[in-house]
Structure formats: structure tokens, C-alpha cells
N, C-alpha and C positions, 0 to 999 in steps of 0.2 A: 112164840113155836110154828113152824106150819106143820101142818100132814102132809104127808105123801104116801101111796099104793105103788107096791114092789113087787109082783112075783105072786097076787093075794094076802102081803103082811103089812096091816099099817105101820110108820116105823115115824117114827117122829123124833126130827131134825136141825137143830136149832138151825135158825137162820145164825149168815157169819157180817159179825161187822168188819170190814177189809177195811181197813188201814193203810194207807201207801208207806216203806221202810224206807224211812228218811234217813230215819239214827241208827250207826251202829258202832257200837261199844269195844269194840275193836279193840284191842293194843297193833298198833301202830304204825312202816318204818318210813320214810319217805323216799321216793324218786322222780327226779327231774330230769327232761329229755328233750331238747329243741327237732325237731326231726322234718323239718318242713311247717305246712299252716298248719294252726295247731287245733282246726277243726274235725282233720282226717286225724290223728293220732287222741281223743278225746274220747272219738266215737268206739277205736281199738282196746284200746284200755278197759275203761268205764263198761264193757261188756266180758275184760278179762279176767278170770276163775281167781280169785284173790286179792283180785285190789277191790276196797273196799271206798271208794269216791278220790274222783277227777276234779281241778281247774286250773283252768290257760290263763297265759299270763305273761308276761316278759321277767326277762331277768339276764342274768352272766354281762352283763356290764357295770355303766359307775355313773349314766344322768341320772337324777332326783325325780322321781314322779313321776314314767312313765306313762304316755296314750297312744294310742292305734297309728295316729296320727306323727306324733311325734315323740314313736320311743327311743332315740340318740341312739346309746350304740348296744343298747339292747336286745335279744333273742328273743323270738315266737315261744314257750316253750308249755310243758305239762306238769307240772306237781297232781307225783300218786303217790295215795296216802295206800298200803297194800300191810296186805297183815308175810307174816312169813315165816307164818305155822302150814300156807296154802299156796305161796310162791312164792320162789325164791327169784333175790334180785339180778342170778342167772340169766333166770329165765324171762324175765320182764326184757332185758339185755339185747336177747332173744329175736322179742321182737321187733324190738329198738334195730336193729342191724338191717333186718328184712321188711319193711316199715317207712318205707324215708320219698319222702313227696318227692324230691328232687335225689335222690342220690349221693352216697355217699362220694363221690369221686371228683362230683363237678363243682366246683367252687362258686357259690353264689353271693350276695349281701349277703350282712351280716342278719337280718329279720330273720332268714330261714336257713342258718348253717345246722348241720348240728352238732350237739353238744349233749354232754352231758355234763351238772353238774352233780357233784357227790358230796355227800352228805355228813360223810366220815369217813378214813384210811380206810375202813375195809374194802368199803364200796370204789372206793381210789383205786387200791388191788384188784380187785376184781372187774374195776373198768375195765383196766392196761392192758388187762392178761387176755382182756374178750378184742381189746383190739389188735391185740397183734395174731393170736387167731384168726381174726375177719382176715385182715392184712394179707397173711400167707393165701387163706384160701381168693382174693382178690387180685393175687400179684396177677400181672405187675401194673395193672391198677394203682394208683398212690388213697388210701385212705384219709380223709381231708379231717374228717375229726378233731374234735375238740375236747380235753376232758380239763377240766377247771374246778375249785372248793365250788359250792353253792353258796349264795348272797341272800341279799335279798329277791322275794317273792311279788312281784307287782299284781295278782292279779287285772284282768282283763275287763274288758268293757265285759257288762250285762246280755249283750246281747252275741258276745262271741261264746260265753255258758253255755254249753250242752247243745250248739247250734241247732244241729241233727231234730235233736229232738222239739227246740220251740220253734219249727216250722209249722208242727203238730198240736196248733195253738187251743184246739178243743180243750187235747188229754191236758195239755200243762197246765191247763186251767185248774179240773180235774182233779191233778194233782194239788195243787195248789202250791205250784214249787216260785215260790215271790224270788229277791236276785239272790241272798245268802244263800237261798237253798237250791239255788242253783249249783253251787260253786259247793258246798258241802252232803247231799242226799246222793245217799247209796242207790235205792231206785230212778234218778234219772239219770244218776251214769250208766247206770246198768242199760236201759231202755236207748239214751244216746246209740248207743256201740245195734242193742237190737234192732230199730228202728231201719237200721242200714243193713239188716243182714249179720254184722260183726256175732258170732259162739256159734252160728244155725240154729236151725229149728227143736234140736234133739237139748240142747241147752237151756233154749228157752224153755221150751217146755215142764221141768225137773226143775227152773229160778218164779215160773208166774206164779204160785199163791206164797213161796216166802216172801218174796214182792210186795203181798199186800195188796194186787187188781184187781180187780173186777171181774166177772166173767166178758163183759159184753169188752172192759181193757184191754184184755187175755185175748179174746178173740180181732181185734182190730190190732194187735201189735203183730199177732200174728198169725193176717195177713200178710204185716211187710214182711213179716222174718223170712216170710217162704220166696215170697218178687224176688227176693235182696240180698238174699243168702250166695254166694262165692264171687258179690258184686268186688269193683274199689272202696275204699273210703276215703282216699283224698277228693276236694275241687274239681 
């Protein structure tokens, strides 16, 4: 216990032993999107309320055991675990349509193509209806987004996971982020977005203590949120 004085009164305050919030056991559903370079969308969705964790990797193709230097016919994608009671699949699709690095109507190599991989028939129906609505908005340009059934997801190499967060080496070390936690940690997903300004200051301030950050870590991240809020998310 530590003793502090406040307005002449002596208060006993329990010293908090905060621990980073890596594990959340909330029931979840999956969403998988290809939106260009996966570093940007990892930050975007990681700091989106209702998203529990994110991982980037390769999917959508047939090549076995793809890696970054040889991904064959796969696409860079993000796999999102989200709480459907807090955010809908339609809301995730809104972020998908409005945050492509290379656009929705420009045909580029398959690595960076616009892709929705559906995990069930409900997702497919929602995605197809959403694409139809988006096409009406963007006519006469032709949306080239593909919608397909989700197959095997191959996690990308460790250095791709939470790429923006990993550039803050001391913070990454303090949080105890090993290769597994870079893919599964809730606080890592959040900070990977907050550090480039996603979510903004008000959201971060309301979320920081829940994430188990120390006062020093909170101030460190706040400085980056302040400086980067409103900026871009892509490479």
C-alpha cells in the first residue's frame, strides 16, 4: 500500500499491478479480407472497437505453404476475430470498401488484390449484397473485388505481424510480445492501430487502462496518437 494526501485527507491507495491484456475469451466470428499491403489493414482493424485480435497472412490460392518471397497464387490478407455483439460483419465490410490501398477498380497483381473470403453462407450473402451496393455508388467504374470461400489461412512471417507496433522495440519488449502473442494478443492489436492514430485520442483514453498499460506506457502511446491522428494507414 502507498499513502497519499489529497485535500488534507490521507488516503490509502492500492498500488496497481497492471498486466497487459493479451487474452480475451469472448466468443468470436472470423472475417478475412485482402485490401492491398496487409500492414495497413492490420492497424485499421486492430484499433476498431469490437475486434478482438488480428493476424496477417496468405490465403485464397492453392499453393502449399506460401511465404512472403514465394506466395504463389495467394493474396495478402488479414484474419479478424470479432465480437458480433459489438460490431457487425456489415460494419467490417464498410471499413473494407473504404480503406483499400490500391483502390477497388484497378486490376493489380494477385498479391494485393481486393478479396473477401467468406466463412459461411451468411457472410457470402452479406458480402455479395454489399458489393452490389458499392458498385452502384461507384458506377461507371467497375469493382473487381472477388468473393470466395475461405480456405486455409497461412500466417505471415513474424516480422509482418503488428508491423507498426514492432517498430517500437522497447514497448514491444515491455509487453512481452513473443511470436505467438503477435498474432493473438488483444492489446497488441489495439496498440498496432493506436500508434499510427487509428481510433483517435478519445477512444484510446477510454481504452488504455482496460488494456493493462502502465502510466508511462499510456503517456508514450498518447504522444503518438496525438501526432498521428487523422493520418494515413498505408505504407
